[in-house]
mmCIF file of the N, C-alpha and C atoms, coordinates in Angstrom:
data_MODEL
# 
_entry.id   MODEL 
# 
loop_
_atom_site.group_PDB 
_atom_site.id 
_atom_site.type_symbol 
_atom_site.label_atom_id 
_atom_site.label_alt_id 
_atom_site.label_comp_id 
_atom_site.label_asym_id 
_atom_site.label_entity_id 
_atom_site.label_seq_id 
_atom_site.pdbx_PDB_ins_code 
_atom_site.Cartn_x 
_atom_site.Cartn_y 
_atom_site.Cartn_z 
_atom_site.occupancy 
_atom_site.B_iso_or_equiv 
_atom_site.pdbx_formal_charge 
_atom_site.auth_seq_id 
_atom_site.auth_comp_id 
_atom_site.auth_asym_id 
_atom_site.auth_atom_id 
_atom_site.pdbx_PDB_model_num 
ATOM 1   N N  . UNK A 1 1  ? -28.483 -31.037 67.364 1.00 0.00 ? 1  UNK A N  1 
ATOM 2   C CA . UNK A 1 1  ? -27.099 -30.691 67.342 1.00 0.00 ? 1  UNK A CA 1 
ATOM 3   C C  . UNK A 1 1  ? -26.741 -30.072 68.669 1.00 0.00 ? 1  UNK A C  1 
ATOM 4   N N  . UNK A 1 2  ? -25.446 -30.058 68.982 1.00 0.00 ? 2  UNK A N  1 
ATOM 5   C CA . UNK A 1 2  ? -25.012 -29.506 70.261 1.00 0.00 ? 2  UNK A CA 1 
ATOM 6   C C  . UNK A 1 2  ? -24.962 -27.984 70.216 1.00 0.00 ? 2  UNK A C  1 
ATOM 7   N N  . UNK A 1 3  ? -25.171 -27.382 71.358 1.00 0.00 ? 3  UNK A N  1 
ATOM 8   C CA . UNK A 1 3  ? -25.215 -25.934 71.482 1.00 0.00 ? 3  UNK A CA 1 
ATOM 9   C C  . UNK A 1 3  ? -23.875 -25.269 71.188 1.00 0.00 ? 3  UNK A C  1 
ATOM 10  N N  . UNK A 1 4  ? -22.820 -26.063 70.969 1.00 0.00 ? 4  UNK A N  1 
ATOM 11  C CA . UNK A 1 4  ? -21.503 -25.500 70.652 1.00 0.00 ? 4  UNK A CA 1 
ATOM 12  C C  . UNK A 1 4  ? -21.480 -24.835 69.277 1.00 0.00 ? 4  UNK A C  1 
ATOM 13  N N  . UNK A 1 5  ? -22.446 -25.172 68.414 1.00 0.00 ? 5  UNK A N  1 
ATOM 14  C CA . UNK A 1 5  ? -22.522 -24.522 67.102 1.00 0.00 ? 5  UNK A CA 1 
ATOM 15  C C  . UNK A 1 5  ? -23.026 -23.093 67.280 1.00 0.00 ? 5  UNK A C  1 
ATOM 16  N N  . UNK A 1 6  ? -22.614 -22.221 66.386 1.00 0.00 ? 6  UNK A N  1 
ATOM 17  C CA . UNK A 1 6  ? -23.035 -20.825 66.497 1.00 0.00 ? 6  UNK A CA 1 
ATOM 18  C C  . UNK A 1 6  ? -24.539 -20.696 66.230 1.00 0.00 ? 6  UNK A C  1 
ATOM 19  N N  . UNK A 1 7  ? -25.114 -19.674 66.816 1.00 0.00 ? 7  UNK A N  1 
ATOM 20  C CA . UNK A 1 7  ? -26.539 -19.413 66.591 1.00 0.00 ? 7  UNK A CA 1 
ATOM 21  C C  . UNK A 1 7  ? -26.823 -19.128 65.120 1.00 0.00 ? 7  UNK A C  1 
ATOM 22  N N  . UNK A 1 8  ? -25.859 -18.529 64.409 1.00 0.00 ? 8  UNK A N  1 
ATOM 23  C CA . UNK A 1 8  ? -26.032 -18.284 62.978 1.00 0.00 ? 8  UNK A CA 1 
ATOM 24  C C  . UNK A 1 8  ? -26.143 -19.585 62.203 1.00 0.00 ? 8  UNK A C  1 
ATOM 25  N N  . UNK A 1 9  ? -25.344 -20.586 62.574 1.00 0.00 ? 9  UNK A N  1 
ATOM 26  C CA . UNK A 1 9  ? -25.403 -21.886 61.909 1.00 0.00 ? 9  UNK A CA 1 
ATOM 27  C C  . UNK A 1 9  ? -26.738 -22.554 62.160 1.00 0.00 ? 9  UNK A C  1 
ATOM 28  N N  . UNK A 1 10 ? -27.190 -22.548 63.401 1.00 0.00 ? 10 UNK A N  1 
ATOM 29  C CA . UNK A 1 10 ? -28.475 -23.154 63.760 1.00 0.00 ? 10 UNK A CA 1 
ATOM 30  C C  . UNK A 1 10 ? -29.612 -22.453 63.010 1.00 0.00 ? 10 UNK A C  1 
ATOM 31  N N  . UNK A 1 11 ? -29.574 -21.135 62.997 1.00 0.00 ? 11 UNK A N  1 
ATOM 32  C CA . UNK A 1 11 ? -30.604 -20.349 62.304 1.00 0.00 ? 11 UNK A CA 1 
ATOM 33  C C  . UNK A 1 11 ? -30.607 -20.638 60.810 1.00 0.00 ? 11 UNK A C  1 
ATOM 34  N N  . UNK A 1 12 ? -29.420 -20.757 60.206 1.00 0.00 ? 12 UNK A N  1 
ATOM 35  C CA . UNK A 1 12 ? -29.323 -21.015 58.772 1.00 0.00 ? 12 UNK A CA 1 
ATOM 36  C C  . UNK A 1 12 ? -29.852 -22.411 58.424 1.00 0.00 ? 12 UNK A C  1 
ATOM 37  N N  . UNK A 1 13 ? -29.541 -23.403 59.245 1.00 0.00 ? 13 UNK A N  1 
ATOM 38  C CA . UNK A 1 13 ? -30.064 -24.749 58.993 1.00 0.00 ? 13 UNK A CA 1 
ATOM 39  C C  . UNK A 1 13 ? -31.588 -24.767 59.064 1.00 0.00 ? 13 UNK A C  1 
ATOM 40  N N  . UNK A 1 14 ? -32.149 -24.085 60.035 1.00 0.00 ? 14 UNK A N  1 
ATOM 41  C CA . UNK A 1 14 ? -33.616 -23.999 60.136 1.00 0.00 ? 14 UNK A CA 1 
ATOM 42  C C  . UNK A 1 14 ? -34.201 -23.269 58.929 1.00 0.00 ? 14 UNK A C  1 
ATOM 43  N N  . UNK A 1 15 ? -33.538 -22.214 58.486 1.00 0.00 ? 15 UNK A N  1 
ATOM 44  C CA . UNK A 1 15 ? -34.011 -21.462 57.312 1.00 0.00 ? 15 UNK A CA 1 
ATOM 45  C C  . UNK A 1 15 ? -34.045 -22.352 56.079 1.00 0.00 ? 15 UNK A C  1 
ATOM 46  N N  . UNK A 1 16 ? -33.095 -23.284 55.995 1.00 0.00 ? 16 UNK A N  1 
ATOM 47  C CA . UNK A 1 16 ? -33.025 -24.201 54.856 1.00 0.00 ? 16 UNK A CA 1 
ATOM 48  C C  . UNK A 1 16 ? -34.012 -25.358 54.976 1.00 0.00 ? 16 UNK A C  1 
ATOM 49  N N  . UNK A 1 17 ? -34.799 -25.380 56.042 1.00 0.00 ? 17 UNK A N  1 
ATOM 50  C CA . UNK A 1 17 ? -35.841 -26.391 56.172 1.00 0.00 ? 17 UNK A CA 1 
ATOM 51  C C  . UNK A 1 17 ? -35.498 -27.579 57.062 1.00 0.00 ? 17 UNK A C  1 
ATOM 52  N N  . UNK A 1 18 ? -34.325 -27.546 57.717 1.00 0.00 ? 18 UNK A N  1 
ATOM 53  C CA . UNK A 1 18 ? -33.955 -28.645 58.601 1.00 0.00 ? 18 UNK A CA 1 
ATOM 54  C C  . UNK A 1 18 ? -34.697 -28.531 59.931 1.00 0.00 ? 18 UNK A C  1 
ATOM 55  N N  . UNK A 1 19 ? -35.095 -29.666 60.466 1.00 0.00 ? 19 UNK A N  1 
ATOM 56  C CA . UNK A 1 19 ? -35.711 -29.722 61.787 1.00 0.00 ? 19 UNK A CA 1 
ATOM 57  C C  . UNK A 1 19 ? -34.574 -29.843 62.794 1.00 0.00 ? 19 UNK A C  1 
ATOM 58  N N  . UNK A 1 20 ? -34.234 -28.755 63.455 1.00 0.00 ? 20 UNK A N  1 
ATOM 59  C CA . UNK A 1 20 ? -33.057 -28.699 64.327 1.00 0.00 ? 20 UNK A CA 1 
ATOM 60  C C  . UNK A 1 20 ? -33.489 -28.752 65.787 1.00 0.00 ? 20 UNK A C  1 
ATOM 61  N N  . UNK A 1 21 ? -32.888 -29.664 66.529 1.00 0.00 ? 21 UNK A N  1 
ATOM 62  C CA . UNK A 1 21 ? -33.051 -29.731 67.978 1.00 0.00 ? 21 UNK A CA 1 
ATOM 63  C C  . UNK A 1 21 ? -31.685 -29.447 68.589 1.00 0.00 ? 21 UNK A C  1 
ATOM 64  N N  . UNK A 1 22 ? -31.628 -28.512 69.517 1.00 0.00 ? 22 UNK A N  1 
ATOM 65  C CA . UNK A 1 22 ? -30.365 -28.115 70.134 1.00 0.00 ? 22 UNK A CA 1 
ATOM 66  C C  . UNK A 1 22 ? -30.277 -28.750 71.524 1.00 0.00 ? 22 UNK A C  1 
ATOM 67  N N  . UNK A 1 23 ? -29.160 -29.427 71.776 1.00 0.00 ? 23 UNK A N  1 
ATOM 68  C CA . UNK A 1 23 ? -28.920 -30.097 73.054 1.00 0.00 ? 23 UNK A CA 1 
ATOM 69  C C  . UNK A 1 23 ? -27.701 -29.479 73.732 1.00 0.00 ? 23 UNK A C  1 
ATOM 70  N N  . UNK A 1 24 ? -27.462 -29.875 74.962 1.00 0.00 ? 24 UNK A N  1 
ATOM 71  C CA . UNK A 1 24 ? -26.333 -29.344 75.731 1.00 0.00 ? 24 UNK A CA 1 
ATOM 72  C C  . UNK A 1 24 ? -24.993 -29.725 75.089 1.00 0.00 ? 24 UNK A C  1 
ATOM 73  N N  . UNK A 1 25 ? -23.973 -28.918 75.364 1.00 0.00 ? 25 UNK A N  1 
ATOM 74  C CA . UNK A 1 25 ? -22.628 -29.181 74.844 1.00 0.00 ? 25 UNK A CA 1 
ATOM 75  C C  . UNK A 1 25 ? -22.147 -30.568 75.255 1.00 0.00 ? 25 UNK A C  1 
ATOM 76  N N  . UNK A 1 26 ? -21.510 -31.264 74.348 1.00 0.00 ? 26 UNK A N  1 
ATOM 77  C CA . UNK A 1 26 ? -20.899 -32.573 74.558 1.00 0.00 ? 26 UNK A CA 1 
ATOM 78  C C  . UNK A 1 26 ? -21.881 -33.622 75.052 1.00 0.00 ? 26 UNK A C  1 
ATOM 79  N N  . UNK A 1 27 ? -23.174 -33.467 74.763 1.00 0.00 ? 27 UNK A N  1 
ATOM 80  C CA . UNK A 1 27 ? -24.174 -34.419 75.255 1.00 0.00 ? 27 UNK A CA 1 
ATOM 81  C C  . UNK A 1 27 ? -24.537 -35.488 74.225 1.00 0.00 ? 27 UNK A C  1 
ATOM 82  N N  . UNK A 1 28 ? -24.182 -35.288 72.978 1.00 0.00 ? 28 UNK A N  1 
ATOM 83  C CA . UNK A 1 28 ? -24.562 -36.237 71.934 1.00 0.00 ? 28 UNK A CA 1 
ATOM 84  C C  . UNK A 1 28 ? -23.384 -37.134 71.579 1.00 0.00 ? 28 UNK A C  1 
ATOM 85  N N  . UNK A 1 29 ? -23.668 -38.366 71.329 1.00 0.00 ? 29 UNK A N  1 
ATOM 86  C CA . UNK A 1 29 ? -22.628 -39.313 70.939 1.00 0.00 ? 29 UNK A CA 1 
ATOM 87  C C  . UNK A 1 29 ? -23.263 -40.514 70.278 1.00 0.00 ? 29 UNK A C  1 
ATOM 88  N N  . UNK A 1 30 ? -22.442 -41.398 69.764 1.00 0.00 ? 30 UNK A N  1 
ATOM 89  C CA . UNK A 1 30 ? -22.925 -42.595 69.089 1.00 0.00 ? 30 UNK A CA 1 
ATOM 90  C C  . UNK A 1 30 ? -23.904 -42.239 67.970 1.00 0.00 ? 30 UNK A C  1 
ATOM 91  N N  . UNK A 1 31 ? -23.552 -41.219 67.211 1.00 0.00 ? 31 UNK A N  1 
ATOM 92  C CA . UNK A 1 31 ? -24.420 -40.775 66.132 1.00 0.00 ? 31 UNK A CA 1 
ATOM 93  C C  . UNK A 1 31 ? -23.877 -41.231 64.782 1.00 0.00 ? 31 UNK A C  1 
ATOM 94  N N  . UNK A 1 32 ? -24.775 -41.571 63.887 1.00 0.00 ? 32 UNK A N  1 
ATOM 95  C CA . UNK A 1 32 ? -24.408 -41.881 62.517 1.00 0.00 ? 32 UNK A CA 1 
ATOM 96  C C  . UNK A 1 32 ? -25.380 -41.177 61.590 1.00 0.00 ? 32 UNK A C  1 
ATOM 97  N N  . UNK A 1 33 ? -24.941 -40.984 60.371 1.00 0.00 ? 33 UNK A N  1 
ATOM 98  C CA . UNK A 1 33 ? -25.797 -40.363 59.365 1.00 0.00 ? 33 UNK A CA 1 
ATOM 99  C C  . UNK A 1 33 ? -25.445 -40.940 58.006 1.00 0.00 ? 33 UNK A C  1 
ATOM 100 N N  . UNK A 1 34 ? -26.445 -41.046 57.148 1.00 0.00 ? 34 UNK A N  1 
ATOM 101 C CA . UNK A 1 34 ? -26.213 -41.529 55.781 1.00 0.00 ? 34 UNK A CA 1 
ATOM 102 C C  . UNK A 1 34 ? -27.204 -40.854 54.855 1.00 0.00 ? 34 UNK A C  1 
ATOM 103 N N  . UNK A 1 35 ? -26.764 -40.609 53.630 1.00 0.00 ? 35 UNK A N  1 
ATOM 104 C CA . UNK A 1 35 ? -27.652 -40.032 52.626 1.00 0.00 ? 35 UNK A CA 1 
ATOM 105 C C  . UNK A 1 35 ? -27.205 -40.477 51.241 1.00 0.00 ? 35 UNK A C  1 
ATOM 106 N N  . UNK A 1 36 ? -28.137 -40.428 50.314 1.00 0.00 ? 36 UNK A N  1 
ATOM 107 C CA . UNK A 1 36 ? -27.834 -40.706 48.906 1.00 0.00 ? 36 UNK A CA 1 
ATOM 108 C C  . UNK A 1 36 ? -28.247 -39.484 48.115 1.00 0.00 ? 36 UNK A C  1 
ATOM 109 N N  . UNK A 1 37 ? -27.303 -38.988 47.300 1.00 0.00 ? 37 UNK A N  1 
ATOM 110 C CA . UNK A 1 37 ? -27.578 -37.830 46.467 1.00 0.00 ? 37 UNK A CA 1 
ATOM 111 C C  . UNK A 1 37 ? -26.964 -38.100 45.098 1.00 0.00 ? 37 UNK A C  1 
ATOM 112 N N  . UNK A 1 38 ? -27.777 -38.125 44.060 1.00 0.00 ? 38 UNK A N  1 
ATOM 113 C CA . UNK A 1 38 ? -27.306 -38.418 42.703 1.00 0.00 ? 38 UNK A CA 1 
ATOM 114 C C  . UNK A 1 38 ? -26.540 -39.741 42.642 1.00 0.00 ? 38 UNK A C  1 
ATOM 115 N N  . UNK A 1 39 ? -27.087 -40.758 43.310 1.00 0.00 ? 39 UNK A N  1 
ATOM 116 C CA . UNK A 1 39 ? -26.519 -42.113 43.348 1.00 0.00 ? 39 UNK A CA 1 
ATOM 117 C C  . UNK A 1 39 ? -25.176 -42.189 44.058 1.00 0.00 ? 39 UNK A C  1 
ATOM 118 N N  . UNK A 1 40 ? -24.837 -41.158 44.839 1.00 0.00 ? 40 UNK A N  1 
ATOM 119 C CA . UNK A 1 40 ? -23.613 -41.167 45.635 1.00 0.00 ? 40 UNK A CA 1 
ATOM 120 C C  . UNK A 1 40 ? -24.011 -41.338 47.099 1.00 0.00 ? 40 UNK A C  1 
ATOM 121 N N  . UNK A 1 41 ? -23.501 -42.401 47.723 1.00 0.00 ? 41 UNK A N  1 
ATOM 122 C CA . UNK A 1 41 ? -23.770 -42.673 49.128 1.00 0.00 ? 41 UNK A CA 1 
ATOM 123 C C  . UNK A 1 41 ? -22.742 -41.942 49.980 1.00 0.00 ? 41 UNK A C  1 
ATOM 124 N N  . UNK A 1 42 ? -23.216 -41.184 50.942 1.00 0.00 ? 42 UNK A N  1 
ATOM 125 C CA . UNK A 1 42 ? -22.344 -40.490 51.886 1.00 0.00 ? 42 UNK A CA 1 
ATOM 126 C C  . UNK A 1 42 ? -22.731 -40.955 53.284 1.00 0.00 ? 42 UNK A C  1 
ATOM 127 N N  . UNK A 1 43 ? -21.744 -41.209 54.127 1.00 0.00 ? 43 UNK A N  1 
ATOM 128 C CA . UNK A 1 43 ? -22.020 -41.650 55.486 1.00 0.00 ? 43 UNK A CA 1 
ATOM 129 C C  . UNK A 1 43 ? -20.944 -41.140 56.429 1.00 0.00 ? 43 UNK A C  1 
ATOM 130 N N  . UNK A 1 44 ? -21.318 -40.988 57.687 1.00 0.00 ? 44 UNK A N  1 
ATOM 131 C CA . UNK A 1 44 ? -20.376 -40.527 58.706 1.00 0.00 ? 44 UNK A CA 1 
ATOM 132 C C  . UNK A 1 44 ? -20.773 -41.116 60.043 1.00 0.00 ? 44 UNK A C  1 
ATOM 133 N N  . UNK A 1 45 ? -19.796 -41.267 60.928 1.00 0.00 ? 45 UNK A N  1 
ATOM 134 C CA . UNK A 1 45 ? -20.054 -41.769 62.273 1.00 0.00 ? 45 UNK A CA 1 
ATOM 135 C C  . UNK A 1 45 ? -19.212 -40.987 63.274 1.00 0.00 ? 45 UNK A C  1 
ATOM 136 N N  . UNK A 1 46 ? -19.769 -40.768 64.429 1.00 0.00 ? 46 UNK A N  1 
ATOM 137 C CA . UNK A 1 46 ? -19.071 -40.099 65.511 1.00 0.00 ? 46 UNK A CA 1 
ATOM 138 C C  . UNK A 1 46 ? -18.697 -41.168 66.533 1.00 0.00 ? 46 UNK A C  1 
ATOM 139 N N  . UNK A 1 47 ? -17.401 -41.442 66.725 1.00 0.00 ? 47 UNK A N  1 
ATOM 140 C CA . UNK A 1 47 ? -16.994 -42.510 67.630 1.00 0.00 ? 47 UNK A CA 1 
ATOM 141 C C  . UNK A 1 47 ? -16.970 -42.114 69.106 1.00 0.00 ? 47 UNK A C  1 
ATOM 142 N N  . UNK A 1 48 ? -17.574 -40.998 69.454 1.00 0.00 ? 48 UNK A N  1 
ATOM 143 C CA . UNK A 1 48 ? -17.555 -40.545 70.837 1.00 0.00 ? 48 UNK A CA 1 
ATOM 144 C C  . UNK A 1 48 ? -18.160 -41.603 71.761 1.00 0.00 ? 48 UNK A C  1 
ATOM 145 N N  . UNK A 1 49 ? -17.501 -41.914 72.828 1.00 0.00 ? 49 UNK A N  1 
ATOM 146 C CA . UNK A 1 49 ? -17.892 -42.890 73.852 1.00 0.00 ? 49 UNK A CA 1 
ATOM 147 C C  . UNK A 1 49 ? -17.673 -44.342 73.434 1.00 0.00 ? 49 UNK A C  1 
ATOM 148 N N  . UNK A 1 50 ? -17.436 -44.639 72.188 1.00 0.00 ? 50 UNK A N  1 
ATOM 149 C CA . UNK A 1 50 ? -17.141 -45.994 71.735 1.00 0.00 ? 50 UNK A CA 1 
ATOM 150 C C  . UNK A 1 50 ? -16.803 -45.942 70.240 1.00 0.00 ? 50 UNK A C  1 
ATOM 151 N N  . UNK A 1 51 ? -16.540 -47.071 69.632 1.00 0.00 ? 51 UNK A N  1 
ATOM 152 C CA . UNK A 1 51 ? -16.252 -47.085 68.215 1.00 0.00 ? 51 UNK A CA 1 
ATOM 153 C C  . UNK A 1 51 ? -17.493 -46.710 67.413 1.00 0.00 ? 51 UNK A C  1 
ATOM 154 N N  . UNK A 1 52 ? -17.276 -46.051 66.285 1.00 0.00 ? 52 UNK A N  1 
ATOM 155 C CA . UNK A 1 52 ? -18.384 -45.685 65.415 1.00 0.00 ? 52 UNK A CA 1 
ATOM 156 C C  . UNK A 1 52 ? -18.111 -46.134 64.005 1.00 0.00 ? 52 UNK A C  1 
ATOM 157 N N  . UNK A 1 53 ? -19.120 -46.623 63.315 1.00 0.00 ? 53 UNK A N  1 
ATOM 158 C CA . UNK A 1 53 ? -18.988 -47.101 61.951 1.00 0.00 ? 53 UNK A CA 1 
ATOM 159 C C  . UNK A 1 53 ? -20.103 -46.523 61.088 1.00 0.00 ? 53 UNK A C  1 
ATOM 160 N N  . UNK A 1 54 ? -19.770 -46.247 59.843 1.00 0.00 ? 54 UNK A N  1 
ATOM 161 C CA . UNK A 1 54 ? -20.762 -45.827 58.853 1.00 0.00 ? 54 UNK A CA 1 
ATOM 162 C C  . UNK A 1 54 ? -20.499 -46.672 57.602 1.00 0.00 ? 54 UNK A C  1 
ATOM 163 N N  . UNK A 1 55 ? -21.425 -47.567 57.317 1.00 0.00 ? 55 UNK A N  1 
ATOM 164 C CA . UNK A 1 55 ? -21.241 -48.516 56.211 1.00 0.00 ? 55 UNK A CA 1 
ATOM 165 C C  . UNK A 1 55 ? -22.495 -48.489 55.351 1.00 0.00 ? 55 UNK A C  1 
ATOM 166 N N  . UNK A 1 56 ? -22.312 -48.585 54.061 1.00 0.00 ? 56 UNK A N  1 
ATOM 167 C CA . UNK A 1 56 ? -23.457 -48.636 53.157 1.00 0.00 ? 56 UNK A CA 1 
ATOM 168 C C  . UNK A 1 56 ? -23.107 -49.368 51.891 1.00 0.00 ? 56 UNK A C  1 
ATOM 169 N N  . UNK A 1 57 ? -24.142 -49.757 51.160 1.00 0.00 ? 57 UNK A N  1 
ATOM 170 C CA . UNK A 1 57 ? -23.921 -50.384 49.872 1.00 0.00 ? 57 UNK A CA 1 
ATOM 171 C C  . UNK A 1 57 ? -25.089 -50.121 48.959 1.00 0.00 ? 57 UNK A C  1 
# 
């Protein structure tokens, strides 16, 4: 995640067991994420630097 997030947020995510890597501000782009929880598909895309899509079935 970008360093623009607060240190409390980063610390809390790590406490919850997430493997967090912190990068420079505005350095990440073209990212997508998807997850399934209780048979519900959730997806997101960051269109930074170009179009972004999050599709699932």
